[in-house]
N, C-alpha and C positions, 0 to 999 in steps of 0.2 A: 456604487454597486459593483459587485464582482464582474457581472456580465459586461458592463461598460468598460471596465478595466481590461478585460480580455479583448474587447473590441479594439482598444488602442494598442495592445501589445501582442495580440495573437497572430497566428499565421495568416489569417484573412482579415484585412483591414477594410471595413466598410467605408465607402465614399459617400458622405452626407452632402447632398447638393441642394436640398430645399427643405422646407419646414415640415413636410408630411410625416417623417418618422417621429418627430417630437409630438405632433398632434396625436398620432397613433398611440404612442406610449402614454400620453396624458389621458386620452379617452379610455384606454383599456384599464388604466389604474382606477379611474373614476367609476368604471363599471364593476369593479371588484366589491364583493359584499363581505369579505372576510380576509383575515391576515393570510390564510393559506392561499387564497386566490391572488392576493398581492404578490406572494412569493412566486407564483406561477407567471406573473407578469414581468419577471426579469427578462428583458428583451435583448436579443442580439440581432442587429440588422444585417442582412446580406444583400448582395448585388445580383444574385442569380435571377431574380424576377423583378418586374417593374414595381415601383412603390404603389400601394393600394390607393384608390380614390377615397374621398370622404364617405361616399355612400357605401363602399365596401367595408370601411372601418365600422360604420354604424351597424351594418348587417352582422359583422363579426361579433360586435358587442351584444346584439339581441340574441345571438345564438351561443353565447359564452358557455352556458351550462351544458350544451348539447355536444358540440364537436369543435370546440375552439382550436385544438391542436391542428386539425386538418385545415380549417379556415385560415389559421395564422401561417401555416406553411405555404398555402396557396397565395397568401398576401406577401410572401417574402420575408416572414419573421420566424425566428426559431427560438423556442424556449430552451434555456439551458439550466435553470434552477429547479430543484424539486424540494418537497417538504418532508421526505422520509428517506431513511437509509436504503430503502428498496429501489430508489431512483424511479419511482412510478408516478405518473400523472394521476390526479383524482379520478379522471375518466377511465383509468386502468391501462392506459398506453404506457409501456415502459420507457423511461427516459433514456435508457441505453440504446434506443433505436434512433435517437437524435445524434447526428454525427458531425455537426458543424457548430462552431469552429473548433471546439475541443471534443474529441471523440469521448463518448460516455463509456462507462465500464462494461466490459463483455466477459462472459465466463471463459475461463481457461481450464482445459481445452473445451471446445464445443461439446455439448452433451451427446451429440450424435457419435462422437469419438470415444468419450470417456465419461460415463455416468458417475460423476463424483459426488462427494459430500463429506463434510468434516475433514477437509483437506486444507493445508496452509503451507507457507514458507517454501515455495519452489526454488530450487537451486540448480542452475543449468551448467552443463559442460560448455567450454568456450565455443564449440560449433553449434550449440543450441539444440542438439539432437538427443540428448539424454537429460532427464530431469529427476531430481530427488526431492521429496517433499514429505511433510508430516501427515500421517493419516490417523484419525482417531476412530476407533470402534470399541470392542471389548478391551483392547490394549491400545497403546499409542506407539506407533512404529514409523520408521522411515521407509518409504516406498520409492521405487524407481520405475521409470517408463522410458521407452525409446521411440523416436520418430523415424518413420520410413515413408518416403514419397508423400509427405504432408500429413500422414495419419499417425496417431500415437498408439502404442501398444497397450495391452492390458497391464496395469501396474502390478509389480511384484515386490516382495519384501527385499530391501537392499541387502547385499551379502554380509554387511557388517552389523545389521540390525535384526530385530525379531525376538530378542530375549528380554531386553530391558525397556524402560520407558525412554525411548530415544526421540528427540524432537529437534526442530529448528536447524536443518542443514544449511550450510553456507559454503559456497564453492570459492576456492582461491581463484583469482582472475586468470591465472595460466592453466587452471584445471589439474594441477599436479597433486592437489590434495583437497580434502573437504573437512570442515569442522562441524560439529554438532553438539547438542546438549544431551546429557544422559544422567539418569539417577543411579546408574550402575555403581557398585562400590568403588571407592577411590583406590582401594588395595584389594587384591584377591582374598576372598573369604570374609571381607568386611560387610557391613550392613548397607542396605539401600540408603540413599541420601534423602534427608528431609529438606524441604525447601521453605521459602517464605515469599508469598505474593498474595494479593487480595487482602492485605492487612492482617494476615495471620499465618501461623506455621502450617505447612502442608506436609503431612506425613507421607513419606515415600515418594514425594513429588519434587525432590530437590534436583539440582542441576550442577554439573561441572562440564567444562568444554573439553571435548576429545577431538583428536585429529586422526584421520585415516588417509594414507597415501595411495595414490594411483600406482599400480604396478602392472604394466602391460595393458591387457584388456580387463584386468580385474582390480581388486582392492586388497590392501594389506590388513593387518590387525590394528584396531583403534588404539591410540596412545593418549593418555591423559596429559593435558597441558600442565606446565609447572605450577607450583603453588602461588607464584606471584600473580598468576591469572586466577587460578581456582583457590582463592583465599578463604572461601566459605562454601557452603553447600547451596547457595542461591544465586548461581551464575547462569545467566540466560542470554538468549538472542545474540549470537555472535555474528560478526561480519568481518571479512578479510580485505584489507587494502592491498594495493599492488606490491608494496614493499614488505608484505607479511605482517604488518601491524594489525592488531586485533581490536575491534570494537565489541563491547558487550554490555549487558545490564547487570546491576546488582543493587540491592537495597542500601540506602544510606544508613550508616551505622547508628545515627541518632534518630532521624525522622522515620526511617524504614520505608521511605518512598523510593521508587525505582529510578535510578539514574543511569545515564550512558557514560561509559568509561572508554578510554583508549589506551592501549599498551603498545608503545613503540617497539618494533622488532629490533633486536640488537644481537648480531652474531647468531648463535643457535638458540637464543632465549629472548627475553623481553625486559624492558625497563618497567619501573613501577607504574601501574595504571593511573591515569589522571582523568578526573571527571570533566566532561565537556561543559563549556560555558552555557550551551543551549539547554542543559539539563541540570539545573542547580537546585538548591533547596526550595525555591519558589515554584519552579516549573519542572517537575519530573518528566522524563521521557523514556521511551522504550522501543524495541524492535527496529533498530536502525539498519538501513541499507546504505552503503557508501560507494561512491564511484572509485574505480581503481586508483586514480590519481588524487583522490580525496579532494576534488574540486567542489563537490557538493554531496549532501546526504539527505535521505528521506527517513522520517521516523514518525511514530505515533505519540500523541500526547493529549491530555485533557487540559487544555489551556485556551484562552480566548482565540477564536470565537466559539469554541466548543461549548455545548451545553453540559450540564451536570451528568457525569457518568458516560460521556460521549468521547470516543477516541477519534480524533481527526488526524489526517495525514499532513505533515508539515515538511517543508523543504528549507534547507539552509545552505549558504554558499561560503566557501573559503575565501577570505579576503585579508591580505596583509597579515597572514599568520593567525587570524582569528576567524570565528564563525559569525556570519551575519545573523541578524535577528530572524528567527524562524517565521515563515509565512505559511498559512494554511493553503494547501493546494486548491481547495475549494471548500467553502463553509458547509457544504452538504456531502462531502466525500469522506465518509467514515471508513476506517479500515485499520488493521493491525498486520503484523508480520510482513512488512514491506520487503520486496526483493527487486533487483534490477536485472534486466536481460543483459547478456554478455556484451551486446553492442550498444547498450544504454539507450535504446529507442523505446523500451517498454517498462512500465512499472507494474509489478504484480503485488497483490495484497489480499488479505482474507477479509471477508465481510459476510453478513447473513443475507441469504438470497430470499428475502421475504416476498418478493414479487412472484416467486415460483411456488409460494406456499410451503417453502422449506426454510425453517429458521436455522438450519445447521450451517456452519461455516463453509464457504466455497471460495475458490481462488478466482479473483477477477483480474483483468488487465486493462490498462489504459495507455495510449501512446504518451511517452514521457516528454518528447521534444517540445510539444506545445506548452506544457506546464512549465518547463524550464524557461522557455522564451517569455512566458507570461510573467514570471517572477524574477528572472535574473536581470543582471545589469545590461 
């Protein structure tokens, strides 16, 4: 069970000194009347409180349907698994309020600062005080906001966006430039690009990768990356490595499934893109975020243990020039458009905020270090 694995490899390692935790776990499982309740019985023991007595365990079981989260916290037990992408308990208590041992997803930024919605793909400057992101309303635009004394400003349209369908910004690690995807014509006066995703041609929703350089306090004019990258009109989800190499998505020419490619930076250009081993004809992947030193990457995929039509977040590590077998960060952590904070302490992603009654995409964040510790060597 994932929770027990986290117990062994997470930041807080429980010290099991007697049999009570096992009896607790067994009795709670026996009390469950459905698969959903058994999911909620994924237990993580903690040492902050004394272990419960047998009478306290039986009392918790009798009150399971009423207030088990409260009783279990009082007993020193924390639930970390949920049954829905909203990360909510059946009783209505949001799972993201549980903070041990791995912090659960939280909105970025807090709604008190930035009432968002239909936002994704946050790309931060190296100091973390400016963010660019995709915003969807009547149009799809790249927005930007700045942080001052801990509070984020009201988002504004980025100076290089606002006319075309611009999406998926990704910052170079040194902050000297930003890349993004746009349906703008490849050449002046040309037609909007048609794309391909969701198994069909998407009129006017194509994508090529463009680069815009930082110039003083402002930004220059976007420049389309060369054809060796933009070989067709369905190039999406860029990420920039520390040496300038580009990761991106494009459909397989035969299967049409989305794969992740890497183009090695070479001089002022790039070498021919190569498909990553983690995203082959059997296991497509998309929306990659890569560490500047390319030691690990996070991406989305519909592969085990994901259910049908479910996008889970996966992590893979560089080892001996190859990528390790991808591991799901959590079997209940759904998300797309992964991004890393400049200091690599936080993972950002887009997911539906169903718990708030809002099915539109929101940006969520989770501390990354614990997940890397849980899955890395």
